[in-house]
C-alpha positions as CSV (number, residue, x, y, z in Angstrom):
1,M,-92.7,37.0,84.7
2,V,-91.7,40.6,84.5
3,A,-94.0,41.1,81.5
4,L,-96.8,40.4,83.7
5,L,-96.0,42.3,86.5
6,A,-95.7,45.0,84.2
7,V,-99.8,44.5,82.7
8,V,-100.8,44.3,86.6
9,G,-99.2,47.2,87.7
10,G,-100.1,49.7,84.2
11,A,-103.6,48.3,84.8
12,A,-103.4,49.3,88.8
13,A,-102.0,52.5,87.7
14,F,-104.8,52.8,84.7
15,V,-107.7,52.2,87.2
16,M,-106.7,54.4,90.4
17,G,-105.1,57.4,88.6
18,P,-108.4,59.1,88.6
19,R,-109.7,58.7,91.8
20,H,-105.4,60.1,93.0
21,T,-105.8,62.8,90.8
22,A,-109.3,64.0,92.5
23,D,-108.3,63.4,95.3
24,E,-104.9,65.6,95.0
25,T,-107.6,68.1,93.6
26,R,-110.0,68.0,96.2
27,S,-106.9,68.2,99.0
28,A,-105.6,71.4,96.4
29,V,-109.5,72.9,97.0
30,E,-109.7,73.0,100.9
31,A,-106.0,74.3,101.4
32,A,-106.3,77.0,99.3
33,E,-109.9,77.8,100.7
34,R,-108.0,78.0,104.2
35,I,-105.1,79.6,103.0
36,R,-107.5,82.3,102.1
37,R,-109.5,82.3,105.1
38,A,-105.8,82.3,107.0
39,V,-105.3,85.5,105.0
40,L,-108.7,87.3,105.3
41,D,-108.5,86.5,109.2
42,W,-104.6,88.2,108.7
43,R,-105.6,91.3,106.9
44,T,-108.4,91.7,110.1
45,A,-105.5,91.7,112.5
46,N,-102.8,93.8,110.3
47,G,-104.6,96.4,108.1
48,S,-104.6,96.1,104.7
49,G,-101.8,94.5,102.4
50,C,-101.2,91.1,100.9
51,P,-99.0,88.2,102.9
52,T,-97.1,85.5,101.8
53,I,-97.7,82.2,102.6
54,S,-94.0,82.8,104.4
55,Q,-95.6,86.3,105.7
56,L,-98.6,83.8,106.9
57,E,-96.3,80.7,108.8
58,Y,-94.0,83.4,110.1
59,D,-97.1,85.0,112.2
60,S,-98.6,81.2,112.4
61,A,-101.7,82.5,110.8
62,L,-101.7,79.1,109.3
63,S,-102.7,76.2,110.9
64,N,-101.1,73.5,111.4
65,D,-103.0,70.8,109.1
66,T,-102.9,73.8,106.5
67,A,-100.0,73.0,103.6
68,A,-98.3,75.6,102.3
69,A,-97.7,74.1,99.0
70,D,-99.9,72.1,97.1
71,P,-100.4,68.1,96.6
72,W,-97.7,68.5,93.4
73,G,-94.8,70.2,95.7
74,E,-95.6,74.3,94.9
75,R,-96.2,77.0,97.3
76,F,-99.6,77.7,96.8
77,R,-99.0,82.0,96.0
78,V,-101.3,84.9,97.3
79,V,-102.8,87.6,95.1
80,C,-104.4,90.8,96.6
81,D,-106.7,93.5,94.5
82,G,-108.2,95.6,96.6
83,S,-110.5,93.9,98.6
84,Q,-110.3,90.6,96.9
85,V,-108.0,87.9,98.4
86,T,-107.3,84.9,95.7
87,V,-104.8,82.2,96.5
88,R,-103.8,80.1,93.3
89,S,-102.1,76.7,92.5
90,A,-100.8,76.4,89.2
91,G,-102.3,72.7,89.4
92,R,-101.0,68.9,88.4
93,D,-99.0,70.6,85.3
94,G,-97.4,72.7,87.0
95,K,-98.1,75.2,84.2
96,P,-100.1,78.5,85.5
97,G,-103.1,79.7,83.3
98,T,-104.1,76.5,82.2
99,G,-107.0,74.3,83.0
100,D,-106.1,72.2,85.6
101,D,-105.1,75.1,88.5
102,I,-106.5,75.4,91.3
103,V,-108.2,78.9,92.0
104,A,-109.8,80.0,95.7
105,G,-110.9,83.8,95.8
106,G,-113.7,86.0,95.1
107,Q,-114.7,89.5,96.7
108,S,-113.9,89.6,100.9
């Protein structure tokens, strides 16, 4: 009986895994894009500079429905280079610079 439950549970995880991963990725991309827009708005109101997620939270620049952390529990990172603003997540594996990273950004 226990073995049967393990097989059924494993099969359910296998079937739901890809969908769950796609939902997490979509959620992370949407959050990163909302954070990037908040950074651009913050820069318009405060001049140049590059606010951290903590600064955006302190200044109430993030909407209540915007998560400061990705679906895998790590905080997003804001990177500014001149007029470019990028918001990054290391993705599901938690390692920056790998193929599953989430990146929202470009020319502002």
